[in-house]
C-alpha positions in Angstrom: 30.0 -34.0 9.6 32.7 -36.9 9.8 30.8 -39.2 8.6 29.5 -37.3 5.3 33.1 -36.9 4.6 34.0 -40.4 5.0 30.7 -41.6 2.7 32.2 -38.7 -0.2 35.6 -40.1 -0.6 34.5 -43.5 -0.3 32.2 -42.5 -3.7 35.0 -40.8 -4.6 37.6 -43.9 -4.3 34.8 -46.6 -6.0 33.7 -44.0 -8.4 37.9 -44.0 -9.5 37.2 -47.8 -9.5 35.0 -48.5 -12.1 35.8 -45.4 -14.1 39.4 -47.4 -14.5 37.4 -50.9 -14.5 35.3 -49.4 -17.5 38.5 -48.2 -19.7 40.2 -51.7 -19.0 36.3 -52.7 -20.6 38.1 -51.3 -24.1 39.9 -52.2 -26.1 43.9 -51.8 -25.5 45.2 -48.0 -27.8 48.4 -50.0 -27.4 50.1 -53.0 -26.0 53.8 -53.3 -25.3 56.6 -56.5 -25.0 59.5 -55.4 -23.9 62.6 -57.0 -21.9 62.7 -53.9 -18.8 61.9 -54.9 -15.8 57.9 -54.1 -14.9 59.5 -51.8 -11.4 61.6 -50.4 -14.5 58.8 -49.7 -16.7 56.8 -48.3 -13.8 59.0 -45.8 -12.7 60.4 -44.6 -16.3 56.5 -44.1 -17.7 55.9 -42.1 -13.9 58.8 -40.0 -14.9 57.5 -39.5 -18.1 53.7 -38.9 -17.5 54.7 -36.5 -14.5 56.4 -33.4 -16.8 52.3 -33.2 -18.1 49.9 -31.3 -15.4 47.9 -34.3 -14.7 47.8 -36.7 -11.5 49.0 -39.8 -12.3 47.7 -42.5 -9.3 50.0 -46.0 -8.7 47.3 -48.3 -8.3 48.9 -51.8 -7.4 47.0 -55.4 -9.5 46.9 -58.9 -8.9 49.3 -59.5 -11.5 50.8 -56.1 -11.6 50.7 -52.2 -11.4 48.5 -49.7 -13.0 49.7 -46.4 -13.1 46.2 -44.4 -14.0 46.2 -40.7 -15.5 43.8 -37.6 -14.2 42.8 -34.3 -14.5 42.4 -33.9 -11.1 41.6 -35.4 -7.7 37.9 -36.0 -8.7 38.5 -36.4 -12.5 37.9 -39.4 -14.4 40.7 -41.9 -15.6 41.4 -40.9 -19.3 44.2 -43.3 -19.5 45.9 -45.8 -17.9 48.6 -48.3 -18.2 48.4 -52.3 -16.9 52.6 -53.2 -16.2 52.8 -57.1 -15.8 55.8 -59.7 -15.4 55.2 -62.1 -17.9 56.9 -66.0 -17.8 59.7 -65.7 -20.1 61.2 -62.6 -17.7 59.6 -60.1 -20.2 56.7 -57.5 -19.2 53.7 -56.4 -21.0 52.5 -53.0 -21.0 48.6 -52.5 -21.8 47.9 -48.5 -22.1 44.0 -47.9 -22.6 42.7 -44.3 -23.2 39.6 -42.6 -23.4 41.3 -38.8 -23.3 39.5 -35.9 -25.2 42.8 -35.0 -27.1 45.7 -36.6 -29.4 47.1 -39.1 -26.7 50.6 -39.9 -28.2 52.6 -38.8 -26.4 51.7 -40.7 -23.7 51.8 -44.7 -25.2 54.7 -43.5 -27.2 56.4 -43.0 -23.3 54.9 -45.8 -22.4 56.2 -47.7 -25.5 60.3 -45.8 -25.5 60.6 -47.6 -21.8 59.8 -51.0 -22.3 
């Protein structure tokens, strides 16, 4: 039984990665550059998004951090923002979405945190 549960968990985690990867293969909904630090942007966006009824996962990236939004543990990534520090002391945030409804509020939170 434990072996089956481990398999189910592994498949769920792999599908989450592919869901985010597929989303990154699309054109970003919005791209912002600002002077706030990457960690401040991640904290600010996470706090704002936490006021909605979605699950938020913080995922480290080789060059920054990603916040990924889902309806539940097993659901696909509906939106994500990749936040990376850039040369010159600026931070870039790329917001991607496949929300079924209007997601303006979510990317406006990213913009306001920059």
